[in-house]
N, C-alpha and C positions, 0 to 999 in steps of 0.2 A: 764758828759756833753761833748760837742764837744772839739776836739783837733785841733790845727792848721794843723798838718800833717795827715789829714784823709785819704789821698790817696798816699801811698808809690809808687814810680815809678817802682819798680821791681815786682809789683803785678797788677792784674786786679781787680778793685773794681766793684762788680756787685750789683746793687740796685734793690730790688724787689718791684714792684708797684701794686701787685694784689689788695690790699685793697683800692686803690684809682683809678688808671686808669682801673684796672680790673673790678671794680664794676660800671663803668659809663654806660655800655651798657647791663648789665645782667637784666633778667626779675625778678629775685629774688635776695636776698642778705642774707648772713649768720647772725646768732645771734652773739651777742657780745662774748658769751662763745666760739663759734666756731671760731671766728676771733682770739681770744687769744690763743686758742689751735693751730691754724695754725701758728701764729707767733712763738710759742714755738717750734713746730716741725721744722720749718725752722731754727730757732736759734740753735737748737740742731744739725742741719746739717751743721752749720757754717755760715749761712746768718747773716749779722750784720746791713745791711742798709734796712730800711723798710719805704715805703711811705704809711702812714696809713689813708689818707683821705683828705678831703677838708673842710675848715671852710665856709660852705654854710648854708643857711636857712634850718632848719630841715624839715619844712613842704614840701619844694620842693625836698629835697635830703635826705630822711630818711636813706639811706644807710650809711650816715656819721654822724648820730646822736650820735654815741658812740665814736667819735674821741678822746675825752679827756681821756676816759678809755684806749684806745689803746696807746696813748702817754705816759700815766703814767706807763703802763705795760712795754713798751719798755725802759723807763728811768731806770727801776729797773734791766734790764739785763746788766751785765757787758760788756762794749765796744759795745753795740748796739746803733743804731743811727736812729732817727725818722725824717721824713720830711712830710710836708703837704702843700697843696696849700692855699695861702692867696691872694684872688683876689680883695680885697678892704680894706679900712682903718679899718672897723669894724672887718674884719677877722684878720687883723694884731693885733689889740688890743686883740682879743680873744686868738690868738696864744701866745701872750706874757704873758698871765696868766697861761701858761702851761710850763712844762719842755721840750718843743719841741726843737729839735736840729737844724732844718733848715726850714725857711719859704721860700716857692717857689712862686715867682711872675711870672705869665704867661703873655707872650705877643706873637706877631706873626710877621713873616717876611712880611706879607701883611696886608694892612689896612683893607681889606674886612674881612679876617678871624679874625683879632683882634676885630673888632666890633661885629662879630657874636659870638665869643667865650666868651669874657669877657665884651662886651659892653663898651669898651674904645678905644680911639685912641692909636696908638703906642706911641705917645709922652706922653700921660697921663699915660700909663703903665710904661714907664721909670721913670716918676715922682713918681709913687708908690714905685719903688725901693728906691728912695731917702727917701721917707717917712718911709719905713720900716727900713732903716739904721739908721735914726734919732731916731725913736721910740724905737728901741731895746736898746739904751743907757740907758733907764730908767728901763730896765728889769733886774731882778736878774739872769735870765737864759742866756742872751746874745746869742741868736741863730744866726746861719749863715743866710745870706740873699742870696738866689740864684735866678737866672733868667732862664727861659726856653723859647726859641724862637721856637714857633710852625711853621709848614709848611716851614721849612728852605730849603727843597729840592723840593718844588712844592706844589701848593695849588689847591684843587679841586673846589674852588670858583673862583679864578682869574687866575689860570694857572701857567705858568712858573715863577720861582722866580730867580732874578738876584743874583748870589753869592755875588756881591759887596754890595747889600742891606742887606744881612745876616751879613756880616762882619761889616758893619756900625752899625747895631743893636747891635751886640755883643760888639763893642767898646763903644757905648752909655751906655749899661748896666754896663760895667766896670767903666766908668767914673762916673756913678751914685752910685757906691759903691758895686756892686754885688761881693760876695765872690767866686762865682762859676757860670758858664754859660753853659747852655745846648742848643744844636741844635737838632731839632727833625724832623724826617721824618714822620710827623703826618698821612699822607695818603698813605705811602708806595710807593711813586713815584720813589725813588732813586735807582740807580745802584751803584756798587762798585767804579767805576771810579769817579763818582760825589761825593760820600761820602769821598773818599780819598782826592780829591782835596780841597773840602771845609773844611774838618776837619784839613788838613795840614795848610791851611791859618789861620784858627781861632786859632789853637794851637800856631802857630808862633806869631800871633798878640797879643795874650793875655798873653804871657810869663808865669809867675808863677800862674796865675789864672786857677784853674782846669777847663777843658772842659769835659762835659758829652755829649755823643751821645745817643739819644733816638730814637729807631727804631721800625717801624711797619712792619709786614710781609705780608702785604696785597697782594702783587704780587710775593711772594716767594723769595725775595732777601734779607730778613732780616739777615740771618747768613753770607752770603757773604759780606753784607754791614758792619756787625760788625767786620769782619776780616779786611776789608779795613780801618775802623776807627782805629783799633789797629795798623795797619801798618803806619798810619799817625801820631801816637804818642798819641792817646787818651787812657787813662787808667781808665776811668769810663764809664760804660755802663748800660743802663736801660733794664729791661725785666719784664715779668710777668709769673708766673707759668701757664703752659698750654697755653700761648699766649693769655690770656684774655685781653680784653680792646678795646678801640676805642674812637673816639671823636664824641660826638653827634652833634657837630656844624661843622663837616667837612664831607660832603657827601662822602661815600665810604671808610671811615676810619675804617678798621676792626682791628683785634687783634695785640697786641705787639709781638715783637720777643719773642720766648719761653725762659724763664729764664734758664730752665734746659739745653736747647741746648747751651745757652751762656756759661754755666759752662763747658760743654764738649769741646766746641770750644776753650775756654781760656786755659784749661788744656792741650789739645792736641797741642796748639800753644806755649807751654812752659812757660805759666804764672801761678803763684800761685793764687788761689782763696780762699784757706782755706775752701772750701765747699765740703762736701762729697756727691757725686751725688746719691749714693744708698739711703742715708737718705733723700735727697731732693725729690726723686721720691716717697717716702712714704708720704711726705707732699703733693705732687701733687695728690696722690690717695685720701688723706683726703679731699683736695679741691673739687675733683669730687663728693664726698659723700655729702658735705654741699652745693653744687650748682647743685642739680639734674636737668637734662634737659639742662644744658649749655654745649656747645661743647668746648672741650679742644683740643689744637693742640700741635705739637712738635714731632720731629723725635725720640729723645732718649727714650721717654716714650713708643714708639712702638717697637723700635729695641732693647732697653736695652743697657747699656754700656758693652763693652767687658770685659771679666773677664779672668785672674785677672787684675786689674788696679791699678796703683800706683798714689795716689793723690799728687799733688804738695803741699808742706807745707812751710810756711815762716820760 
């Protein structure tokens, strides 16, 4: 299960979200067997952080019906780590009956997106963090409670977002007991300067609480923004294989930043990821076969990594 020092400062921790964020916008979704095979291939490549789905009604979200199977599978992989969205009290209760490592409470930097995305006010969403922190005390698994602040860099519903509002939301999440806080460029509005400045402020304000930056590549700035986040002191980044993903409740939100491109960026920036890019590209190729018709993105998959390449190892 989870350890207190999940994110060593001398490495970049990359979290792979294909089986949650990646499946939100696809027309089809893989079988449970294919999902497990994908997890295993990524794990063999060195990936250890997997977001495996959302605890949502199966009737409305059949792509996440097998979330318990995936959590159980990841829990049996040494040093692997599972996360999932828990958007209400029922979802928290369901998650606490599994060996999930991290419950993610989503909220938004704008009231409009928060209502559209999770049908809650921002105040109510912060309250849900407190509920999750309290409820986990009765769980034998004791998962982390994380918060994810959507549209932190701009909202396609209400427009510009004041960085002070994001910082205030992050501090509210911390006060509510969140173990980790993510700021997300949900609709891909941000540029490197914006990401650097906000990331620097949030990292400084939160102290020892890990800060995650979640980026979308909607307008082609995803990798540049990832580098800016690293320069600002962020050591945890999200991505999806092939850049799958998007938010159905944020108009214009297309895919995440490519996970394999993040690996290449991190290694070329001098940070250890412990991920073998050649093996990861094999997993990406498998993803393409189990999601026929879905468009995958990313530069490294097209150009291939230069050879020979020496991978950073911790």
